[in-house]
C-alpha positions as CSV (number, residue, x, y, z in Angstrom):
1,M,-5.6,-35.8,-8.9
2,K,-2.8,-33.2,-9.1
3,M,-3.3,-32.8,-12.8
4,L,-7.0,-32.1,-12.3
5,L,-6.2,-29.6,-9.6
6,T,-3.7,-27.9,-11.9
7,I,-6.2,-27.7,-14.7
8,V,-9.0,-26.3,-12.5
9,S,-6.7,-23.7,-11.0
10,T,-5.4,-22.7,-14.5
11,L,-9.0,-22.3,-15.7
12,L,-10.0,-20.2,-12.7
13,L,-6.9,-18.0,-13.2
14,C,-7.8,-17.5,-16.9
15,L,-11.4,-16.5,-15.9
16,K,-10.1,-14.0,-13.3
17,L,-7.8,-12.4,-15.9
18,S,-10.6,-12.2,-18.4
19,A,-12.9,-10.5,-15.9
20,Q,-10.2,-8.0,-15.0
21,E,-9.6,-7.2,-18.7
22,A,-13.3,-6.7,-19.3
23,A,-13.6,-4.4,-16.2
24,S,-10.6,-2.3,-17.4
25,D,-12.2,-2.0,-20.9
26,I,-15.4,-0.8,-19.4
27,Q,-13.4,1.8,-17.3
28,L,-11.6,3.0,-20.4
29,E,-14.9,3.4,-22.3
30,A,-16.4,5.4,-19.5
31,H,-13.3,7.6,-19.4
32,E,-13.5,8.2,-23.1
33,C,-17.1,9.3,-22.8
34,D,-15.9,12.1,-20.5
35,S,-13.7,13.5,-23.2
36,I,-14.6,15.4,-26.4
37,N,-12.9,14.0,-29.4
38,M,-12.4,17.3,-31.2
39,P,-9.2,19.1,-32.2
40,V,-7.8,22.3,-30.7
41,Y,-6.8,24.8,-33.4
42,L,-3.8,27.0,-32.6
43,V,-3.2,29.7,-35.3
44,D,0.1,31.5,-34.7
45,G,0.0,30.3,-31.1
46,V,-3.5,31.7,-30.5
47,E,-6.4,29.2,-29.8
48,V,-9.3,29.8,-32.2
49,Q,-12.7,28.1,-32.4
50,N,-12.7,27.4,-36.1
51,I,-10.4,27.9,-39.1
52,D,-13.0,28.9,-41.6
53,S,-11.7,32.5,-41.9
54,L,-8.2,31.4,-42.9
55,R,-7.2,31.8,-46.5
56,K,-5.3,28.9,-47.9
57,E,-2.8,31.3,-49.5
58,D,-2.0,32.7,-46.1
59,I,-1.1,29.3,-44.5
60,V,2.6,28.6,-44.2
61,K,2.7,25.3,-42.2
62,V,0.2,22.9,-40.6
63,E,1.2,20.4,-37.9
64,I,-0.9,17.8,-36.1
65,V,0.3,17.1,-32.5
66,K,-1.1,14.0,-30.7
67,D,1.6,13.9,-28.0
68,P,0.0,13.2,-24.6
69,A,2.5,15.7,-23.0
70,I,0.9,18.5,-25.1
71,T,-2.8,17.3,-25.3
72,K,-3.1,17.1,-21.5
73,Y,-3.3,20.9,-21.4
74,F,-6.4,20.9,-23.6
75,K,-8.4,18.2,-21.8
76,P,-11.3,17.2,-22.2
77,R,-10.7,17.9,-25.9
78,L,-8.6,14.9,-26.9
79,G,-8.8,15.1,-30.7
80,G,-5.2,16.4,-31.0
81,V,-3.8,19.9,-31.5
82,V,-3.7,21.4,-35.0
83,V,-0.9,24.0,-35.1
84,I,-1.1,26.4,-38.0
85,S,1.4,29.1,-39.0
86,T,0.3,31.9,-41.2
87,K,2.1,34.6,-43.2
88,S,0.0,37.5,-42.0
89,K,-0.2,36.6,-38.3
90,Q,-3.7,38.0,-38.2
91,N,-4.7,36.5,-34.9
92,L,-1.5,37.4,-33.2
93,K,-1.6,41.1,-34.3
94,S,-4.5,42.0,-32.1
95,I,-2.9,40.4,-29.0
96,L,0.4,42.1,-29.6
97,Q,-1.4,45.5,-30.1
98,Q,-3.3,45.0,-26.8
99,Y,0.0,44.1,-25.1
100,E,1.8,47.2,-26.5
101,T,-1.2,49.4,-25.4
102,Q,-1.0,48.0,-21.8
103,V,2.7,48.5,-21.6
104,K,2.4,52.1,-22.8
105,K,-0.4,52.8,-20.4
106,S,1.7,51.3,-17.5
107,K,4.6,53.5,-18.4
108,D,2.5,56.6,-18.6
109,N,0.9,55.9,-15.2
110,R,4.2,55.1,-13.5
111,V,5.3,57.3,-10.6
112,P,9.1,57.7,-10.5
113,G,10.6,55.9,-7.4
114,Q,7.4,53.9,-6.7
115,L,7.7,50.1,-6.7
116,L,4.5,48.1,-7.4
117,I,4.4,44.5,-6.5
118,R,1.3,42.6,-7.6
């Protein structure tokens, strides 16, 4: 009798564990559907939509990052991060130029002795 009770309880426990595993698999699949499995392209630290305009002679280094600590910043796009370094820094030049223009404009508009807190 004890043996029969042990066998039945073991079977019920196995069924319960199987049901929990199936439920967790369904939850994982539903979570994956919320994400887009496409990579993020960072060219010289600037996010770009595609890399069609890059010349292969200009590329210095390509890295693929799949670390969850990094990819969490680009959710729901979970296809990894492609980091590309170029010789010409073409995408970075326009951003640096805009920054320099804004700094120059701020210095020109500054009133001596005035403190601006934003």
